[in-house]
C-alpha positions in Angstrom: 0.0 0.0 0.0 1.6 3.3 -1.1 1.8 6.3 1.2 0.4 9.6 0.1 3.2 12.3 -0.4 4.0 14.3 2.7 3.0 17.9 2.5 5.8 20.4 3.2 5.7 22.2 6.5 4.4 25.7 6.1 5.3 27.0 9.6 8.1 29.0 8.1 5.9 30.7 5.5 3.2 31.5 8.0 5.8 33.1 10.3 7.0 35.3 7.5 3.5 36.3 6.6 2.7 37.2 10.2 5.9 39.2 10.5 5.1 41.1 7.3 1.6 41.9 8.6 3.1 43.1 11.9 5.4 45.5 10.1 2.6 46.8 7.9 0.4 47.3 11.0 3.1 49.2 12.9 3.8 51.3 9.8 0.1 52.2 9.5 -0.2 53.1 13.2 3.0 55.2 13.0 1.7 57.0 9.9 -1.6 57.7 11.6 0.1 59.4 14.6 2.5 61.3 12.4 -0.4 62.6 10.3 -2.2 64.2 13.3 0.1 67.3 13.6 0.4 67.5 9.8 -3.3 67.5 9.5 -3.6 70.1 12.2 -1.1 72.4 10.5 -2.9 71.9 7.1 -6.2 72.9 8.7 -4.8 76.0 10.3 -3.1 77.1 7.1 -6.1 76.6 4.9 -9.1 77.0 7.3 -10.2 73.4 6.4 -12.7 71.8 8.7 -13.5 75.0 10.5 -10.0 75.6 11.6 -9.0 79.3 12.1 -5.9 80.6 10.3 -3.2 82.5 12.1 -2.1 85.8 10.4 0.9 88.1 10.9 -1.0 91.1 9.7 -4.3 92.3 8.4 -3.9 93.7 4.9 -7.6 93.5 4.0 -9.7 96.4 2.9 -12.6 97.2 5.2 -16.0 96.5 3.7 -19.4 98.0 4.6 -20.8 94.5 5.0 -21.0 93.3 8.6 -21.1 89.9 10.3 -22.0 89.0 13.9 -19.4 86.9 15.8 -20.7 84.7 18.7 -18.3 83.4 21.3 -18.6 79.9 22.7 -16.4 78.5 25.6 -15.9 75.0 27.0 -13.6 73.4 29.5 -12.6 69.7 29.5 -10.6 68.1 32.4 -9.8 71.4 34.2 -11.2 72.9 37.4 -11.6 76.2 35.6 -14.5 78.5 34.8 -14.1 80.0 31.3 -16.4 82.5 29.6 -16.3 85.3 27.0 -16.4 88.9 28.4 -18.7 89.8 25.5 -21.1 87.3 24.1 -21.3 88.8 20.6 -19.5 91.4 18.4 -20.6 93.0 15.2 -17.8 93.9 12.9 -17.2 95.0 9.3 -15.6 92.5 7.0 -11.9 93.3 6.9 -12.0 95.1 10.2 -9.6 94.0 13.1 -11.5 93.4 16.3 -10.5 92.9 19.9 -12.3 90.4 22.2 -11.6 89.2 25.7 -12.2 85.9 27.5 -12.1 85.3 31.3 -10.8 82.2 33.0 -10.6 81.4 36.8 -8.9 78.5 38.4 -11.4 77.2 41.0 -9.1 74.3 42.0 -6.5 74.1 44.8 -3.4 73.9 42.7 -1.9 75.8 39.7 -2.7 74.2 36.3 -1.6 74.7 32.8 -4.2 74.5 30.0 -4.2 74.8 26.3 -7.1 76.1 24.2 -8.2 74.5 21.0 -10.5 76.5 18.7 -12.7 76.3 15.6 -15.4 78.3 13.9 -18.9 77.4 12.6 -20.0 77.3 9.9 -17.0 75.4 8.6 -17.1 77.4 5.4 -16.0 80.5 7.4 -12.7 78.8 8.3 -10.7 80.0 5.3 -11.7 83.7 5.9 -11.4 83.9 9.7 -7.9 84.9 10.9 -6.3 85.6 14.2 -3.5 88.2 14.8 -3.1 87.6 18.5 -4.6 84.8 20.6 -4.0 83.1 24.0 -4.6 79.8 22.1 -1.2 80.1 20.5 0.6 78.9 23.6 -0.1 77.2 27.0 -1.7 79.2 29.8 -1.0 78.7 33.5 -3.4 79.9 36.2 -2.8 79.8 39.9 -5.5 78.6 42.4 -8.1 81.3 42.8 -6.6 83.4 40.1 -8.7 85.1 37.4 -7.0 86.0 34.0 -8.4 87.8 31.0 -7.2 86.7 27.7 -7.3 88.9 24.5 -8.0 87.9 20.9 -7.4 90.0 17.9 -9.1 88.8 14.8 -10.7 89.7 11.5 -12.9 88.2 8.7 -11.6 88.5 5.2 -14.1 90.5 2.9 -14.0 87.6 0.4 -16.2 85.7 3.0 -19.3 87.5 1.6 -18.3 86.6 -2.0 -18.3 82.9 -1.3 -21.6 81.3 -2.4 -21.5 79.0 0.6 -21.6 82.0 2.9 -24.2 84.1 1.0 -26.8 83.5 3.7 -24.5 83.1 6.6 -24.5 86.4 8.6 -23.3 84.9 11.8 -20.1 83.1 12.8 -19.4 81.2 16.0 -15.9 81.2 17.4 -15.5 78.4 19.9 -12.7 77.7 22.4 -12.2 74.6 24.5 -9.5 74.5 27.3 -7.9 71.1 27.9 -5.0 70.2 30.3 -1.7 70.9 28.6 0.7 68.1 28.2 3.5 70.2 29.5 2.7 71.2 33.1 6.1 72.8 33.8 4.4 76.2 33.9 2.1 75.0 36.7 5.1 73.8 38.7 6.9 77.1 38.3 3.8 79.0 39.3 3.3 76.8 42.4 6.8 77.8 43.5 6.2 81.5 43.1 4.0 83.3 45.6 3.7 86.5 43.5 0.3 87.0 41.8 0.2 87.3 38.1 -1.8 90.1 36.5 -4.2 89.7 33.6 -2.4 89.3 30.3 -2.2 92.0 27.6 -2.1 91.7 23.9 1.1 89.8 23.9 -0.6 86.8 25.7 
């Protein structure tokens, strides 16, 4: 009685396939993490997905057309109260405007936060620019301290010429404060007993 031919062992091939899959998976995960800051920079540079652009100067001509800006504030993971000093502002397109936001640390220790922001509708993103903003860097507030943060911004007159914004006469600027990854500012503030005044336009 003849024996059937022995099938070659495939353990080596399976191991190679598993190894290749593992490398591909790690590469995909690494690419995903690397794409987050790149995506953020892209959004801020173009105004995509409601991101607000950062500008060095306002060279726009001021238009007679106006738009109402509403301010929205949120806090996630911080023992802070955070609110706009003014709920709305009416500005002419191309006009630079100054707004203030007030934050109070209601907790027992100094904490450093970072504000993320966007605008609605998303179609306003490419035309909404900030000249000065507290959201450009981390902010540290001592326990019981209240700080007012300024924002200088403008809306490009081309906003009104965009068909997607033809009926949009109101823009909402929204900020959300999160705990900053780097808490070195909070540690430094905890070691200093001197109170910190409200920030000016350089904040």
